Structure formats: C-alpha cells, structure tokens
ZAMARGU-4260 file (C-alpha; in steps of 0.2 Angstrom, whole numbers, plus 5000, padded with zeros to 4 digits):
<rodrens>
0) 5528/5058/6103 | 5534/5040/6103 | 5544/5035/6089 | 5538/5017/6084 | 5549/5014/6069
5) 5565/5026/6063 | 5577/5023/6049 | 5589/5035/6051 | 5602/5039/6036 | 5600/5023/6029
10) 5610/5018/6013 | 5609/5001/6003 | 5623/4997/5990 | 5622/4980/5980 | 5637/4972/5971
15) 5633/4963/5957 | 5640/4944/5957 | 5648/4944/5943 | 5667/4947/5939 | 5664/4966/5936
20) 5656/4968/5954 | 5647/4983/5948 | 5637/4993/5963 | 5621/4998/5963 | 5615/5012/5978
25) 5596/5009/5980 | 5593/5020/5993 | 5606/5035/6000 | 5605/5043/6016 | 5587/5040/6019
30) 5579/5045/6034 | 5560/5039/6038 | 5550/5040/6053 | 5535/5032/6058 | 5526/5038/6076
35) 5517/5026/6088 | 5500/5024/6079 | 5503/5034/6063 | 5498/5028/6046 | 5512/5034/6034
40) 5514/5030/6016 | 5529/5029/6004 | 5526/5034/5986 | 5541/5035/5972 | 5542/5030/5954
45) 5546/5012/5950 | 5561/5005/5955 | 5565/5020/5968 | 5567/5009/5982 | 5552/5007/5991
50) 5553/4989/5992 | 5571/4990/5999 | 5566/5001/6013 | 5553/4990/6020 | 5565/4977/6018
55) 5576/4987/6030 | 5563/4991/6040 | 5558/4971/6042 | 5576/4967/6047 | 5577/4956/6032
60) 5589/4966/6025 | 5605/4974/6032 | 5609/4991/6025 | 5626/4996/6021 | 5624/5012/6032
65) 5614/5019/6044 | 5603/5014/6058 | 5587/5007/6061 | 5578/5010/6078 | 5561/5001/6084
70) 5554/5010/6098 | 5570/5020/6102 | 5581/5003/6102 | 5593/4997/6090 | 5587/4984/6077
75) 5600/4972/6076 | 5590/4957/6068 | 5571/4952/6063 | 5560/4964/6068 | 5549/4954/6080
80) 5537/4969/6083 | 5532/4973/6064 | 5520/4962/6053 | 5524/4960/6036 | 5510/4960/6023
85) 5518/4957/6005 | 5513/4962/5988 | 5513/4944/5983 | 5501/4931/5991 | 5511/4921/6005
90) 5495/4910/6011 | 5501/4892/6010 | 5488/4882/5998 | 5489/4866/6008 | 5479/4874/6021
95) 5462/4880/6025 | 5458/4899/6027 | 5460/4896/6046 | 5475/4887/6047 | 5484/4901/6037
100) 5477/4913/6049 | 5481/4905/6065 | 5500/4897/6058 | 5509/4911/6068 | 5501/4906/6083
105) 5507/4889/6081 | 5523/4894/6079 | 5522/4903/6095 | 5516/4887/6103 | 5498/4894/6108
110) 5487/4879/6111 | 5477/4874/6096 | 5460/4877/6104 | 5465/4893/6108 | 5472/4897/6092
115) 5455/4891/6084 | 5444/4902/6094 | 5457/4918/6090 | 5457/4913/6072 | 5439/4912/6069
120) 5437/4929/6078 | 5448/4937/6066 | 5440/4927/6052 | 5424/4936/6059 | 5430/4953/6059
125) 5437/4953/6041 | 5419/4947/6036 | 5424/4928/6032 | 5412/4920/6043 | 5409/4903/6036
130) 5424/4902/6026 | 5437/4896/6038 | 5439/4879/6029 | 5439/4886/6012 | 5458/4884/6005
135) 5465/4898/5994 | 5461/4894/5978 | 5443/4893/5983 | 5443/4910/5988 | 5443/4926/5977
140) 5458/4938/5977 | 5449/4950/5990 | 5446/4937/6002 | 5463/4929/6001 | 5469/4946/6006
145) 5456/4946/6019 | 5464/4931/6024 | 5481/4938/6025 | 5475/4955/6035 | 5470/4942/6048
150) 5485/4932/6047 | 5495/4947/6051 | 5484/4955/6063 | 5480/4941/6073 | 5499/4942/6080
155) 5495/4959/6085 | 5510/4967/6079 | 5516/4985/6086 | 5519/4990/6068 | 5512/4986/6052
160) 5525/4984/6036 | 5514/4983/6020 | 5519/4984/6001 | 5508/4987/5988 | 5496/4974/5997
165) 5481/4977/5987 | 5489/4980/5968 | 5484/4965/5961 | 5466/4967/5964 | 5451/4975/5954
170) 5447/4994/5960 | 5431/4990/5967 | 5438/4975/5978 | 5453/4986/5980 | 5443/5001/5988
175) 5434/4988/6000 | 5450/4981/6005 | 5457/4998/6009 | 5441/5003/6019 | 5444/4987/6027
180) 5461/4992/6031 | 5457/5008/6038 | 5443/5000/6050 | 5455/4987/6056 | 5469/5000/6058
185) 5456/5013/6067 | 5452/4998/6080 | 5469/4994/6084 | 5480/5010/6081 | 5495/5002/6074
190) 5510/5010/6067 | 5509/5007/6048 | 5522/5010/6034 | 5512/5008/6018 | 5522/5007/6000
195) 5512/5012/5985 | 5515/5018/5968 | 5497/5024/5968 | 5496/5042/5974 | 5477/5040/5978
200) 5480/5028/5988 | 5492/5036/5997 | 5482/5052/6001 | 5465/5042/6006 | 5474/5031/6018
205) 5488/5040/6027 | 5491/5052/6039 | 5508/5057/6030 | 5514/5054/6013 | 5533/5054/6009
210) 5539/5053/5991 | 5555/5046/5986 | 5566/5051/5971 | 5569/5042/5957 | 5583/5029/5960
215) 5597/5027/5959 | 5603/5034/5977 | 5583/5038/5982 | 5579/5048/5996 | 5565/5058/6001
220) 5562/5073/5993 | 5545/5076/6000 | 5534/5075/6016 | 5516/5081/6016 | 5503/5079/6031
225) 5487/5071/6028 | 5474/5083/6035 | 5458/5075/6030 | 5445/5070/6042 | 5444/5053/6049
230) 5436/5041/6048 | 5436/5041/6029 | 5428/5030/6014 | 5442/5030/6002 | 5430/5032/5987
235) 5421/5047/5994 | 5437/5057/6002 | 5445/5056/5983 | 5429/5068/5978 | 5433/5082/5991
240) 5442/5097/5988 | 5456/5096/6000 | 5459/5080/5992 | 5461/5085/5975 | 5473/5101/5982
245) 5484/5089/5990 | 5484/5079/5975 | 5490/5092/5965 | 5502/5098/5977 | 5511/5080/5979
250) 5510/5077/5961 | 5519/5091/5957 | 5534/5085/5967 | 5532/5068/5959 | 5529/5071/5943
255) 5547/5075/5936 | 5555/5059/5946 | 5540/5048/5939 | 5548/5055/5921 | 5566/5050/5927
260) 5563/5033/5932 | 5551/5029/5918 | 5565/5033/5905 | 5578/5023/5917 | 5565/5008/5915
265) 5567/5010/5896 | 5585/5009/5895
</rodrens>
C-alpha cells in the first residue's frame, strides 16, 4: 500500500520563554501512518498533543526529532498535498460564501470565471445551492462548516487534516456534517487524519482508530481496525452490536489515560 502520510518517531519539546527555560515534551517517539485513501482518527485525553501532531503533519510545526514523509518524500516545509480544516472557523467575514470557497483558487491564479464555476459546483455538492451570496454571519454553524468543507475540497488535496471540526455543533447538526463528510470522502477517497476527543465519532467515521496516552510525552498506546461496513450512517451505526463491542474495547484502553489527563488539568 502507498503511505500518504508517515510521521516517524516524532517528538516535540517546547521551551518556556521566561528566564527559567522550562521544557515540556508534548509528544515523544510517536509514529503514525495514514495509507492512501484511508480514514484515520486519533483520539486521546484533553491536552495529549493531538493538535500538535496535526500541526507537524501540516508542516506548520517542526518536530524536535523524527521525520515527516508525504508519499514517501520527506516534508521540509508546508505540506502542499494537505488541506487543513481547523476547529475554529477560518472563514473571512467580509467575503461571501462563494468567495470564501474560491479564495484558494484565486491565490493559485485560477481565472475568476473558472473559479466561480467550480465554487458554485462545490456549494451544490455540500447542499448550499443559492447561498453563495450570503456572508458567514448570515449562515448557521452547520452551513459555515459546509462552506469550510467546500473551501478545502475544491483545492483537491490528497490528504485531509481535520482538527475536531464539528465539536462546536449541536448533536443533530454534527451528525449531519459527519455524514456529509463521509459522502464527500467516499466520492474522493482522500487520506484523512481526523482529530477528536469523541470516541463514538472516531469509530463511526474511521477505518482505524489510534489512541494517544495522556501528556506529557504522549505517544500511541493502541491501534484498532474499524471493521464496520460502509457506507455508514453515523447515527444508525452506533446502535449495532459491533460498534458497541469496539467502543468497549477501545474505551478500556483510553479510560485510565483520560483520568490521568483530567487529574493533570486540575493541577
């Protein structure tokens, strides 16, 4: 199989800017691989370095040690094969939905007419036909996430890096967006690394779940193949016996680390 993204023995140590120069190691000797077309979810306690891992994969953060490889070539700078969907909204409030979707194409020098045509096509694909002239403040939270998905997919990245993109949504909207993502992924078959603290979300979406330990020095402590049939409805799949079995198995690994993370957050 082709390795789309490989993080090999990644460690990230940060030094405080004050005179004491204290060191904090967020990740230590962490290896994570996403095969071409694979949907991988990373779960772990709050503060375990999940977002740090994603920033390393995006080339936004240089690791203290270890290598990042994209399609088996070492990543030196920004990962141009990846699209990054952040937890916080990254839409420009002064641009319409359509203009937000096509902003990346404009930066790449695509002619306005072509960019608009492609943008309208992607708005249609995410269920926002007729909303292209609306501004972010005129859209619901779910609609804004749909715009963000279109903004990311329109650039045709080979790898999708997603940092808890639906965590701020209500339960019903979140499930709609998860199914929307699965539909887009099934059509495009990009490689996905999806960060979440929600184990149910991870199992419902992914081909494989990787569990990180509590920090500091977080590292993988478990890896589970999700052998649920596709296509999936994320609400219905949660009711199946195999889903419940997988949840119990992975939670058994996670539980102690979540408690450790909770204790550390109280200090």
